[in-house]
N, C-alpha and C positions, 0 to 999 in steps of 0.2 A: 333598383335598390338591392334586390337579392344578389345581383352580380357584384355590386360594390361590397356588400357584406362578405360574400364568398371570397373576393379578392383580398380583403383585409385579413380574413382567417388564414388564407394561404401565405400571405406575407408574414404574418405573426408566426406561423409554423416554420417558415423558412428561417426567420431570425432565431427562433429557439433551437432549430437544428444546427445552425451555424455556431451558436454559442456552445451547444453540447459538443460539437466536433472540435472546438477550441480546447476542450478539456479531455481530449482523448488522443493517445498516440499508439502507434503500432511498432513493436520492436521485432526485427528479424534476428533470430538468435540461434546459436548452436544448441544442440540437444542436451548437452551435459548440464547446462545451467538449469534447464527444466527438470531433467531426470533426478537431479540432486534435491529438488524441492526448493531451490534458491529463490525463484520468483514468488512462490507462495509465501515465503518468509519476508522477502524484501519489499514487494510492491505495496503492502498496507502502510509501511512507514512513509513511502513517498506520497501516497494518496492523502494520508493524514496531514502531511506538511504542505501539499500544494493543490489538493482537490482535483488532481488530474488522473483519469483512468488509463491504465496501461494494458494493452493486449499484446500477447506474444505469439509469434509463429516460430516454432522450433523445428529446424531441419539441420542437415549437415552444413558445416561452414561454407563449403563450395556452393551449395544451393542457396543458402541465406544471402551470400554475396551476389549471386545471379539475380535473386529476387529484388535486392536493393538496387541493382543496376537497372531494373525495370521500374524504379520508383515505387515499389511495393513495400513500404515501410519507412517510418520516420527516423529510426535509429538502427544501428547494426551492432550486435555484440557477438564476437566470434573469436576463434583461437587458432589462427594460421597466419603468422606474421608476414610470410611471403605473399600470400593471397591478399592480405590487407594492404600491403605496399602497392600491389598491382592495382587494387581498387582505388587507392589514393592517387596514383599516377595517372589514372584514367579521368581524373577530375570529378568522379562521382562522389568522392569523399571530401568534405569540407575540413574537418578536424578529426584527428585520431589521437587517442591517449591510452596508455597502459591502464587497465582497470584493476586487475587482480591476477593471482596466479595460484596454481597448485602443481601437481605432478601426475604424470602417467605411471602406471604400474603394469606388470605382467601378472595375470592370474592364470591359474591352472589347477588340475586335480591335486589334492593334498599328497597323493603318492608320488607326484613329480617324476614321471617316467623319463623325461629328458634331463633330469638332474640339473636344473637351472638355478635352484635356490641359493647355492653357494658361489655363483658366478661372480667374477670380479668386475664386470661391466655389462651394460646392456648389449654391447657388440658381442660379447662372449655368450650372452643368453641367446641372441638370435642365431649366432653361429651354431650353437648346440641344437636349437630347434631345427635348423636346416639340415645338419648332418645326421640327426637322429630320425628325421622325417616324422617328428611327432605332430599330431594333428594341431593345426593352428587356424583359428577363424578370424578373418580380416573383415573390417567394416565394408571395404570395397565400394564406398559411396561418396568419395571426394569430400569427406568430412575432415575436420582438423585432426582427429585421431587417425584417420586413414593416411593423411599426408605425413604425419609424424612416423607412422609405421613404415611407409614407403621410403622415407628419408633414412631410417635405420638400415633397411636392406641395401639402399644405395651406398651407404658408408662401407658396407661389406662387399661392394661391387657385385651385388646379386640382383638379378632382374626377376621380379615376381611373375612376369609373363612366361618365364621358363619353368616355373614351379609346377609340379604334378598336382592334380586335384585329388590325388589319393591322400594327401596330407594337408595341402594348403587350400582352404575354401573361403570364398567371399560371400558374405551374407547379403550385401547390397541393402542393408537395413540399418536402423539406429542401434545405439549401444545396448539398450535393454534386450532387443530381439537377438542381437549378436551374442550377448552373454548367455541367453537361454539356449542358443544353438551350441555354444562352446560347452556348456554344462551337459547338455543332452548327448554330445559326442565325446565327452571326457577330454576336451581339447583345451589348448592354451588360447589366450587372447590379450591384446593390449587395450587398456581401458583407463580413462581418467579416474583419479582417486575419488572424486566427488560422487560420480555415478556408482562406483563400487560400494562406497559407504552406505548409500541409500538402497542399493539393490537387495531385495529380500530373498530371492530364489538361489542362494549360493550353493545349496546342497553340499557336496564335498569339495567344492572349489575354495581356494584361498589365495591371498596375495603372496606371490612367490619372489618377486624382485621389484625393487624401487631404489631411490636414492642414487641416481646417476644424473649428471648435469644435462645429458642429452634428453632426459625425460621431463625436463622443465616445461611446464604448460602455461604459456602466457595468454591471457585474455585481453582483448582490446575492445574499446567502444568507439564508434565512428558516427559523426554527424554527417548527414547527406547534404550535398551541395545544392543550394536553392536555385542556382543557375541551370542545373541539370534537371532538377525535379521541383519546379516552382509550386506545385499544388499540395505539397506535404505540410504538416503542422510543425514548421520549423521553430516557432516560438516556444511551444510546449516541449519540443524535443530538446531545445537548448536548456530549458529549466531542468529536465531530467538529467541531462549530460552534466551540468554544473553541480547538481545536487549529489549525484552518485560519486563524483570525483572530489567533492568537498570533504573536509575532515569528518563531518557528521555522516555522510554517506559511506565513507571508507570505514568508519567505526561500526556501522550497521553490518557491512560485509564481514568484518573481522569477528563479529559476535555470532555469526551463523555457524552452528555446530550440528553434528549428527552423532548421537550416542556419546556426547561429551567431547568429540574430536572436531577441531577446526577444519572447515571444508575449503575455504578460500582465504587467501591473504591479500588484502588490498595493497596496491603499490602505485597509486596515482602519482604522477609527477606534474600534475596540473598546476 
């Protein structure tokens, strides 16, 4: 009798656990969405609408995609279109959609020793940084920001592997840690505008250059392919995917501000 009772308890616990798991999803995400406070703002709206809890693992875009390729995450939110295309072509991605966008900016000491503030383009900015050998701190972590930075150097036909570590340094860390290093060394860095708006330890650093088409920062959201990762919570992931791309979800994105400034602009073509 005790064994039967114990078995019933175990079965009931298993059912409750399964139901609870149906109301949870995990997002593999780029760090900028976390560092800006975006998820703290967004996720309560989704939970109120659908009673589904969302956990987020925030790492560089390259690592987030690797994690998703190992079926570690129900959804993917990243910002490196080329890597996203590769993920989709590998059949690990089921659906991809433009989610929102903002821009990258170059920050540095207010004194601006490399004189980049009045540059005509981001290529001009990076050319000045290179020629002046002004200290520059790179993420160096295969993040979306790092890929954008490397792309700009490539447009100038410059190879970072040939740069001297007297002026070009790689942090190998997230954006917040990279900014702290840049500030500590009075150096320049490339950063997404959302993280910079939220970053509190600016000291004497300011935004020195923005508004170049090359600095456009597109975020994408990807559903994982059930045939590759059958054990994920695809039903709840679809609910989140559809909600955030809906008019209501996009409006929530557009209303997210820091110090009265819009952080992301929704641009779903769903």
